N, C-alpha and C positions, 0 to 999 in steps of 0.2 A: 700809456701809464701802465705799472706793473699791476701783477695781481693783490700786492697788497693795499693798491688803491691809496696810497698815503703819499704824500708829495707837499710840498708848501703851497702848490696851486690849489685853492681850497675851492669849496663846492662854490658854483658862480650862477647867479640866476638874473640874466639881464633885466635891466628894469623897462618895461615895457610901459610905453604913455598910453597904448590904447586898455590900459587895464580899468580906469575911471568908465571906459564905455561899455566895460562888461557887469558893472556894478550889479543890475537887475539880473545877471545871469548866475550870479553865485547861489549856492545851495543854500537852502533853510538854514540855520545855527541852533543846534539844542543846547548847548552850554558855551559860555565863552570859551572854554579853553578845546571844546570840540570843534569850534570855528576855528582855533589856531590848526588844529591837527587836519581838519578838513580843508583847510583854506591854503595849506602851505604847499607852495610848489615842490614836486618830485622830479620833475626833469629842468624845468626852466620856469621863469618867471611869467610866462602867460598862464599857466595853470593857475595862478594866484590871483584871487579878485580883491578889489580894495575892500570890500567888504570884509574877508577875510582879516586883511591887514590891518584894519580900525579896530576888529574885536582882537587883535593880537595886542595893540597899544593898550585896550584899557585893561587887558588881562581879567583876573578873576574880580577883583577889586573894582577897576574901569567899570567894565561891563555891568558889576552888582549896582555899582552907583549910578548908570544910568537908567537900569531898569527898574530899581526901586524909585529914582526919581520921577520915573512916569508915572508909578504907582501913587507917590505920594502927591504930584501933583494931581492927578484924578482924584485921590480923597479931598484936597482942596476945593476942587470944582466941586466935587459931590456936597461939601459942606455949605458950598454956597447956594447950591441949587436944591439940596435936600435937608439942610437944616442938621446936618448931622453932627456929632459931639468932635470939635476938633482935637480931642484929646488922642483919640485914634490915630488920626494923620499926623500928629505931631511925634508918636511913639514909632511910626513907620518911618517917617522922615528922617528921625532921628538915627534909627538901624540903616535906611540906606547911606546916611551921610559916612554912619561909621566902617561903612564897607561891608556890613554883613548881608550876604546874600540870601535871600529867602526862599524858602520850596513851598510848593504850593499849599502842603499842610501847615507850614509857617502861615501863610497868608489866612487862612481859614483859622486856625487860633488864634491870630492877632484880630482877628474880627470880632472875636466872640467877647461880649462887652465884660469890662473889670466891675466888679461891684463892691469891693470891700474897701472901706476907709481905712484910716491909720488905727483907730479905735478898735472898730469891729474885726478887723485883719491881723492887726499886730499886737496892740496894747492889751486887750483882754485874752485872747489866745497865750501870750507869753507870760502874763499873771498867772493865768488857769495852771499854765504847765509847771510853773515855778513853784506854785503853791503845794497841789498834787497831795501826795502822800504823807509830806512833812508836816503840813500845816497842823491836821488834826491829830494824826498817827504817829509822828516820830520826833515830836518836840521832846517830850519825856526821855524817850529813850537816848537822843543826843545829850540832854543836859545831865542826865541820870550818869552817864558814862564819863562824860568829856569835863563835867564841870561848866560853869557860865564862864571862866577865864578862858578856857582852851576851845569852849564852843564856840565863843564869841571871836575868836581867832581864826578857827576852822571856818566859820562862815565867812569872816573878811578874806581868807585864803580864797575860798571858791567863789567868791564874787569878784575878787581881783583876776584870777584867772578867767572868768567870763568875761570881766571888763578889756582884758586885751583881746580877746576874741571878738566881742563887741564891736572895739573900735576896727578891728581888720574887717569885719563884716560892713560897718559903715563905709570905711573906705572903698572897698570894692564893689558894693551896690551902688554907690554915688557915681560911679564911674563911667556908666555906659547904661544900657536897655537892660533891665534884668527881667529875663523870661522865666516860665515855671521851672522848678525843680530846687529851688533855694541855694542851699549849700553847695548841691552838686552842681548846679548852673555855673555858680561863680567860681568853682574852683577847676571844672573841666575847661571853661572858658581862659583859665587863667594857666593852668600848670599841665594842659593837654588833655585829649582823652583818656589816654592809658591811665594815667595818675587820677583824673577825676572820675574816670570809670570805674576803677577800686575804690577809693573813697566813697564814690556815689552807692556803690553796692554796701559797703560797710555802714554808712549812713542810713540808707534804707534798714537794715537790720537792729542800728541803734534805735530807729523810731519803733520799730515792732517788738524789742525788747521792752522800750519804754512804754510801751502801749499795754503791753503784758503786764509789766509791774504796776501801774496804775488801775488796770483791771483787777489785779489781785488785791489791792489796797482797797480799793470799791467793795468787793468781796467781803472782805476781812471786815470793814466797818458794819456791814450788811448783817453777816453773821454775829458779831459782838452783840447786835442789837437785837435781831430777830430770832437768832438760832436756840437751841435746846436751855441754853444758859442766857438769854438775851435778858438785857436792862428793860426793854420795851414790851417784846411778848416773846414768847416760845413757839414761833410758828414752823421754823426752819429747821429740819435736821441736820446734823453736821458729820463731817469726815472727808478724808482727802477728795473721794470721788464727789461727794456732794459739793463741796466749794468746785471744783473743776467744772460741775455742771451751771453752778450760778457763775462764774467768771464766762462761760459758754455764752450762757443768757446775754449778759452785759456785751461782749463780744458781738454779738448777733446784731444787739441794739445799735452799737456803734456803726455796724454794717449798714444797717438801713439807713441812719441819718447821712452817711458818707454816699450811699447811690442815690441821695435825693439832689445832693450836689453842694458846692459850696457856700450858696445862698442859705440854705437851711442851715449849714453850720454855723453862718455868722449869727443867724437869728438866735439860736439855740446856744451859741457862745455867750451873748448878750446877757440872755436870761438868766443861764448858769453863774455868769460872772456877779451879777446882782445877787442872785442867791449866796453865793460863797464869801462874798464881803460884808452880806447882812449877818451870816453865821460868826466871821472872823469878829464882826463888832461884839456881837454876843459873848463871845470868848474874852474879849478885852473888857468889856464892862463887867463881866462875872468876877474877874481879877479884883476889880475896885469896889463891886457891890458886896460880894462874900465876905464880910469882914469879921468871921467867926471861925472857929475850928470845925473841919469837914473830916469824918471816916468816911472813905472812899473805898468800897470792897476791890480786893483784888480779885480779877478774872479768875474763873473757875478753870479756863484752859490754862492757866501759870500750875504747873503739878510741882513746881521746884518750891513753892512757898505756900499755896492755898491747899485746904483738905476741907472734908467734908464735915470733920466732926467740930473744929473749932475755924469758923471762917476767919480770915486774915483781912485785915485792912490796913491801907496806907493814911497818911496824916496829910490835910492841906492847914497849913497854919495860918493863912493871909499872910501880909508883909510881915517879915519877921528876920532881923539883923542873924539871929544864930543859924535860920534856915538858909539864908543866903551864904554864910560864912562856910555851913556844912556843904553846899552844892557849889562852892567857888573853884575847887580843885578836881583833877579827874580821879576816878576809881571806877575802875572796870568790872562789870558783872558777867552773868551770864544771860544770853538771849533766850527767854522762857519759850520762843515761839521755834525756835531751833536745836535749844539746849546745847548749844556753842558758845566757847568764851569768847567775848568781846574785845576787841583790840581796837587800835586807833585807825587802821585801815578799814575795819568793819564799817566803823561809825563814819569814817569820810565818805566812803562809799555809800552810804546811804543818803548822807546830807547831800553830796554832790550829785547824785543821780535825782536827788528831787528839785534840783534849781536847774537843771539843764535845757529847761524851755526856750532859749534865748534864740533858737533858730524857727520857732511856731511861728513867727510872722515872716519870715524868709521863705520857709515853705510855701507858704501860699502867695510867691509873688508873681504867678501867674493870674490872679485874680484880684490883687491890688489895684486899685486907680491910679496910683502913685508909688510904684513901688521904691522909687530911687528916695524918696522923700519919706514915706512912711517906714521903711524897714528902719534907718537908722534912728530917727525920731521916736517912734513908738517902743522900738527895744529898748533903748537906754531908759527912757521914763519907765517903762515897765519893770525893768531891774531894779532901780532905784527904790520904786514904790513896793517892792516885795523884801528887799532887805530890810528895809524900814520896819515893815511889819513882823518880820522874822526877828530881828534885833529886840524889837519891843516885847515879842513872846517869850524870849530867852529870858530876858531879865525879870520879867512878872513870875514866870515858871519858876526859875532859882530862887526868887524871893518868898513864895508864898506854899512851896510843894517840897516834901521830905525826899530824900533821893531814894528811899525804900518804895515810895509811891510812884516814882519815876520809873524805875527800871522794872517793876513789877506790873504795871498797869500803862500799857502804852496810850490808851484813850482815858485818861485820867480827867481829860475836859469835861467827859460828858457827867462825872461825877462832882465836878465842881461848878457847873453851869446854871445860870438862872432858869433855863429851861432846856432840860438835857438834850431835847429831841432836835435842837438847833445844831447840836456836833453832829449827829448821826447824819442830817441833810447836808452839811458841810462836807460830812466825809464823802459821803455819795456824790454830792454833785462836783465837790472838787476834783476827785480822782474820776468820776466817770470824763467830765471835761478833758482832763489831762490825757486821758487815753484817747478819746474822740479825738484830738488835737493830733495826737502821734499817728493814731492810724490813718487819718485824713494826710498828714506830712508825709508819714512812708509810701503812701499810694501815688502822691505827687512825684516826688524824688524816683521812684520806679516807674511813672510814666515817661519821666522826663529821659530815663536810662532807654526805655524802649522807642521813643522818638527819634533819641540819636542813633539808635539802632548799635549801641555799644557791643553790646553782647550777642548780635547776630540772631541766627533762629534760634538760639536759647531763651531768647524773652520776645521774638517776632509775633507769636501767638497771643500774646497779652494786649498787643494795641488792636487785636480783632475788635473787641468788646468796650466800644466807647460810643455814649450817648452824650452829643454835643460837645461841650467843655471839660465832661465829667469822664474820666477813665475808670470806667467800671471794670473792665479786668484788673487793672491795677488795684483796685480796692478791694476786690475778692481775693486776688492773691495774698496780699496784707493781711487781710482777716485769718486766711488759712494759715498763714505764718503765725501770727499772734496765738490763734489756738494752739500751735504746735509748740509755743514757748509757755503757754499756760500750763502745761504739763508738769514743768519743774515745782509749781506751786509754791514755793516759799518765797516772801517778798524780798527779805535781805539777800537771799541768793541769786534772785534776777538782779538786783540792784546793782552788783559788782560787773557784771556782764553789760548792763547799760550804761555803767559810768566811764569804762574803757572804751566801748565804741564809740561814744560821745566826744571822748577827750580825743581820741585818735582823729576824729572828724574836726575838732576844733584845732588841733594841732595843724592839720592839712590848711584849715583857712588861714590860721597866721602864716603858714609857710607860704601860701599864694600870696598875701599881702607882702610878706617880707621880699619875696622874690621881684614883686613888680618895683618894689621902692628901689631894692639894691639894683636893678637895671636900668634905672634914672630912664625910663622909657618917656618920650616926650608927650605922650597921649594918656599916660598915667598922670592926670590930675582931678583927683576926686574933690567933689563940692565939700565934703565933709574933711576937715583939715586938723582934728585933734588927734591925730596918729603920727606915730615915727617908726622907722624901724628898728628902734629898740623896742619899742611895746610889743611889735609882733615877735622878734627874737624873745621876750619874756615870756610870752604867750606860747611860744614852742617848748621852751625848756620847763617853764610850768606844768602844761599839759601833759609833756613826755615824762616828766617826773611824778606828776601823781597816779599815771597810768600804774607804775612799777611800785607806788607807795600802796595803792589799792589791791593789786593782786599781780604779782611778779609774773605768774604762769599765765593768767589770764590774757596779760598785756603783751606777753611772748607768743602766746597763740595767734592775737588779733594780727600783730605786726607779721607774721609769717604769712599769714592768710591774705593779709595787704600784698605782701610782695610777690606772693603767687599770680594774686589777680594783676598785677601790673605787669608781671613778665607773660603771662597768659594774651592781655590785651597788646602786649607790644608783640608778640609772636602773631597777632592777629593783624596788626599795623592798622589800628583805627585812626590813629594821628594822619594816614596819607589817605583816608576817604572823609576824615572831616578838616576842612582848612579853618580852624579856628584860631588859630595862632597860639605856640605854645611859649611860656616863659623862659623856659629853658634856651630857645631861640636868641631871646634877647640877653639872657644871662652870658651866654656862649659868645655873643657878638661882644658883650661888654668885657669879659675877660681876654678875649681874644686881642681887642683893640689894645688894651691896656700893656698885656705882653709882648705885643708887635712893636710896641712904642719903645719898649725894652732891649729888643732884639735890633744890636748894631751891628750892620756890615763892617764898620771898623776894625770890630774886634774878632771877624772870622779868623779860624787858626786852620791850618791843612790837617790837623789831627782829626778835627772834628768835620772835615767835609763828607759831602753827601751829595748824589747826584741832583739836581731839581730841574726836570726834565719838561720842556715845551715840545709836545708831539704836533707837528703839524699835519692836518687830516683833510684830503681832498674828498674822498669817497669813503664814509663811514660804512657802508656797506660791503665793501671787500678789504676794509683797514682792520676788521674786529681782530684776527689773530696778533696784528700787531700790538694794538690798543693794548690786549689783554698782557702781551709780552712786556711791554714798557711798564705795565701795572707792576710786574715781578723785579723790574731793573730799577725801580725809583728808591728803595730801600729806605722805607719812611720819608722820604724828601717829598719835595713839593712835585706834582704832577700835574699839568695844564695841557688840556686838549686845545689846540689853536684850529680855528677855520676863518678864511678870509672869503669875502664875498665881494666880485669886483662889480663896482657899480656906484652910485653917489646918493645923494640926497635931494634931486632936484625934483623928483615927484611928491616930495613932501612926507615920505615914509622913511621908516627905518628897516633898510633891506635886513639888517644882522638881528634885529630884535625879533623878527618872526621865527626865526630858526630857534632859538635860543632853547626854549622849552621842548624841543626835540633834541636837542644834542643832551639837555639832563635827563630824558628818557633814556637816550643812549646810555648813559653812564650807569642809570640804574639797572640797565637789562644787562650789562656788562659785567656790573657789580666791581667796578674798578673804581680806586681813591682816588678822583681826578676831578679838577676844576674846570670849567669850560668858558673860553674866551672866543666869541666871533667879534670879526671887526671887519669894516668896509673900507677898500680900497680900490683908487682906479687901478690897478693892476696887482697882481700877486706879491711881487716885489717889494711895493708899497704898502700891503697890508702886514706882511713879513716885517717889516723895519717896527710898526706900530707894535706887535706883539711882541719881539724882541725887548724891547725898549720898556713897553708897560706892562706886560703881563707880569702878576704879582702884586705883591705889597710889601713896602719898607724892604727890609732886608731878605725876604724871602721872594726871591725873584730866580728865575732859570738862568742855571748856569750851563746848561746843555740843549742843544736844540736836535730834534729829530726829526729826518726828512725821509718822506720816501723816496723810491729811486724812479728816475723818469727812463721810461723806455716805453716799447710797443706790446708790452704783453696783455693778454685780454684781460678784463677786468671780473672778477670772481664775485656773487652775491650770497655773502655767507648770511643774510637774512632769510633765505628762502630755501637754502640747500636743506634738503630733509635731514640727512647726517649730521650737519652741521651744529656745535653746540651753542651758537649764537642765532641760531633760527629764533625767530620772532612769533611764533605762531603760539606759543604759552605764554607771551610776555604778559606779566601782571603791571599794571598800571598803578604807580603809586598813590593815585588817587582818580575818583571817578572822572574827572576834567583834563586829567594828563593826556599829553601828546603821545603819541607811540613812535619809538625811533625808525620804525619802517615807513615812517612817511620823509625821511631823510631822502637824499639822492638815491635817484634809480639808476642802477648800472652807471654808465659814464656818460650817460645823458646830462647835459648842462654843467658839466666839468670845463673850467677855464683852461683850456691847452695854452701852456707855457712853452715859449721856445728854450731852445738848447743854450743860448746865451743868457737869458732870462735866468734860467735855473743853476748855470754853475755861477752866475754872478751873485745869486743869493748865498750860495755857501760861501764865497768869498767876503760878502758882507757881513756874515755869521762869524768868520774868523776875525774881521776888521774891527767889531765890536766887543773882541774878547772872549767870546762865547764858544765852548765846544761844539764839535759838530758830529753828527753819527746821520751814515746814509744807510736807509735799510731795503734789502731787497730779497726775492722769495719767500716772504715770510706768508704768501698764500698758502705754501708748502707745509708749513709747519703744522703739524698733529700733538698738541700738547697732552691730550688724552693719552695717544699711544705711547709717546716718550713716557709717561708716569706709571705704565702698566708694571706690575710687579712679576709678572711672568715673563716680562723681556729682558735681553741682556742689558746693562747701563750703556748708556750712550754719552758721547764726550761734547764738552763744551772747548771748542779749538780757538788758541790765541795765536797769530803770526804776526809777531812783533817787530816786522822787517817793512820798510818802504820799497816794494818793488817796482816802482818809477826810478829811484836811484839808491838802489841797493849798495854802491860803494860808499855814499855817505850816511847812509842809515845808521842809526845809534840807537841799540835796543835798550839803552836803558835812557834815552831820552824822554821828553814827556808826554809826547805821543803814546811811546810803545807802553809806558808804565799808565797811561790812562786806560789803553787798552787792558791790560792784566787787571786793572783796578773794576771795570766794569765787568769783567767776565768772574773776577772774584765774588763779586756782589750777588750776579745772577747765582753763582754755586751756593752763597749763604742763605738763600732762598729755601725753606725747608723742604717743598716739594722738589725742587731741583736737587738740592744736595742729597737728596735719598736715591735721586735715579740718574745724576750724572756725575762725572768727575771732569776734572780741568786738566786740560793739554797745553804745554807750550811748544810750540816747534820753532827749533832752529836751525837756520838754512847755513851748510857749514861748504866750503868750497874749500879746494886745493890750493887756492890762493891764499887764504887765510893762515896767518901766522903760525896760530898755536889753537888750533879747533877745541881740544881739550881744556885747554886752559879757558878759552871763552864757554864753555859748558860750564865749567867749574864757576865762573863768575856769577852765572844767568842763577845756578842753583843756590850760590849763596846769597844773590840779591832777593830771591823768593822766599827763603828762609829768612831774612831780616823784615821782608815785609808780611811775613806770617802768611804766605799764599801757599796751600796746599795745591802742588800741580806735577804733574809729569812732565819732564823735559824729552821731547822726542826729537833727535838730530836727524836732519834730510837733507844729504847731499844733492846738490844741484849744479853741478858744474857742466851738465848737459844744457842747461837755461841759462846762465849767464854767458856761454859762448855765444847765443843769440844776440846778446846787447850789441855787439858791434856790426851786426847788420841793417843796417837803417833803411826799412823799406819804406819809411815814413814819404810819401810823393809832394816834396815841397813845392808850393808854386809861389816865386818869388813876389808875384805881385799880389799876393793876398797874405804871406806871412813875412814878417820880418823876424828872422831868429834871434832872440834875446838872451840866449844861453840857458834857454827853459830846457830841463832833461829829457822831457817828455816828445821834444823833436826827433830824439835818438832811438826812441823805442819800435822796434817792429812788431808786426800783428803775429808773427811768427814766436816772438821773445813772449809776448802777453798770452797766447794761447798756450805756450809751455807752463808758464806760471800757474796757468788757468788747471794744466793736467796735474801739474805737481800737487796742487791744493785739492782738487777733485779726487785722487788716487789715495790722499791720505783721510778722506771724510766718508769713509764706508758706513761708520757707526757715528756719523757727526749731528748733533742736535743742532748748535748754533755754532757760525763761524764769525770769528772777529779779524776784521783786517785792518790795517796801516791803512788809513785814507791820506795821500798825499795832497799836499796844498795845493788850489786852484793856481794856474799859470797866471803870471802879471796881466799878460797881454789878452783883450777878450777875443783876439783873431784865434787864440789858440784853444777858446772853451769848446768847441766841437770835438776837437782831438781829445781833449783830456776827458770828456763822457764818452767817448769812443772807447778809448783804453779803459776805462771803468768798467762799462759794459761788457767789454772783451775778458777783463780780469774775472769777472763774475758770474760767468753764463753757465748756467748748468749746475751751479754749487747749491748746498743745503741753505736754509735761511742764513742771511750774512749782514753782519752789520760792521761797516766801513767807519772807520772813528778816526778823528785828528783833535788833539787837546791842545789846548791854549794855557793851562795853568797846572801846578803840582797840584795832585790829590793823593800823592802818598809819603809816610814819612816813616823813619825808624827810629823816631826819638820818643821818649816816654811820654 
């Protein structure tokens, strides 16, 4: 075999029957794909054990099934013996059947008991998060500025947007086992770690901003009642930094509750929920019970209308048609807490940020007993409940309170309540619980990001501080970030950021659901059926539009930040480390299948011809330069690396399947855009037939087959050569379980040697099935880096469009000659080659030619019409053609029957003369393209044919011998 190591004879590993006897001797397996790498033969099949082969068949998923199946089985026995809860075993079994492979940390976390029910874990947190600041603090602000009609419409719009997102959440959460991390977990496992990690970071900040928002609202309620102008008492001094100190105190209280754990959070939530419901009931009852006029004082903090001389009051009229009519339509005012004019975007930002708590239940997915049931049911019921409460309060407020009161006293409910401390308690508890829910939600999202190692060393330190199932480090960092956001101070300012972050997260959730639905993946069959692709699409449009309605600037900043995070994560390649599956692959498959069906081979036209190459590789270690060269030659066409393993399936194993991951690692290592096809045949020629016929799909099938040259040149190992650009020392695996290309055939061991007759017969077979063929030799000599050096003179791509075996009958305008020039031109069109090489066409002229100058003009004209920019070099070769008549071929009549084949008349002297002619013109040549004569019809001449080809190309630079079967160029427009 030649140094390029490529030939149709592919890596052969004889199938030994004694492999089964050596099962116990195989090394221990660390991971399923590590077993592929370790168990794969490097020289012959005796290095491979059945153990590794079985691991190969299972692959990641198969091995995962087996491993988790054993765990699940052990869990079931444990239930019988120790009476453990069956739910844990069911969850583990479900993950094992879904092919999800668990790490030790996964197992430990899955053994942590899940304690939260639908009510405590989803319904109550969602209700409290949606009540939050708006219930007691911003109903007057919304009605006073928007009016009842627009406020009702805006509330409905906000909840419709939420509903679309909730339907998507329900669909995704009921399609598989949901672990901790809520929205991040669902998005990352659907859209992949890059998008999921970016959205997870933004969702973390959304919860942080939301927690700060509700903390600020809590402090606002406390100061209004207990500050210097408090309605209950005047205990607390007021001011920006005092308010920051109070907010920090609330934040520390939330931190302490979160540090205790999810159990404490659930108990705390239920108690607060009961208190908030009681306070809300008191407000509704007060609207009905207070049936007389009430003058409600305007807060002293409202310096827009209040003064120290004549205190200003607002009016509660009870139910009045006039009041309702005055409050029906929008009339924007000035926000007395910021002195900024109010517009629709501001109000919508405040309203939407107050009801964005639909993820509060999903964030606790790691602590829910049945997340697949609790998340959809609890979230839907809670959303409907809060919508009805808000709608009722909007109507009562618009019908009983003057607009002046509503826009100048945001806590007017306290002045009309039957016992105003109820409102104070409601404000504090509702905002405190929402703040707590968001800080614990943000910590769970951050903990999931750390557990998945999405951001690597940047967040790895956070996972050090864990206590049982409580991510202490994530909780502490979340509280620190909340403290930073509290410095902003004003509630309405924080609300805009919060709304944008949540809208972007909801948009991504809808995008994930839409992708799953459009991909038509058979395994996407959620038990929740009340959704469709159009609900997800409407959710995407609505969330995206509202982002820019609230604040185009903030929305733009958030989108840019998202794109930056995606790019950073893509460069870090987390998808190659986390085999979760990405919806992008399913969508690509769906679209590719659709377009492949539209690609009709009957509509092919020579104008749009491009090389679609099948490169047959025997030993990839010595074939690296040729594989890289062919990647340049393909011109955006199909490129397939073909490999034949000589063997059969008698041992019950797949000899080709075991090598496939290593070949994929080779493609990654060489950075070539190629597919891999490995087949099994009783001999290499049979395997070539398989690949030549079956490789590709639909109309995308190889039209050109490239073989390495069969000679006795030593093999070169480019994987281990220090100066080689293909050295695998620094190979970075695409995933922790990936095989390494270095595990492919070492040296020439295990290569199935084919005979001369078989090799030439394969060339003949390729031509018989109508495909172009190329033979490549000396590519182990190619130094592409040296060719591309700018400080060196440009080199040449040489084309010799003459059949040296039959020069008298050669037609430089024939199919093969034009195919030669087409391939050389394609190579020269590649940007790197175009900058450092020039194209030359050699025209051999003889005194026997009728008109050499006319012939040169014809060639020049042809090149011009074909838009080929090449230099024509005329080479006299009379001294070579005179050797054609000297037949030094020692023909033995008992072995060869002359059949008129021209090669019987070719002498060694002539072939050596042609070789010397080409070599003399190749001093500055990078690649030489030669005309490949058709193999002789008689198999008895095969050895002579190959001998002549060997002599023709001995000592040349990297050479491609080409024979074309179909037209590949045209002069027509």
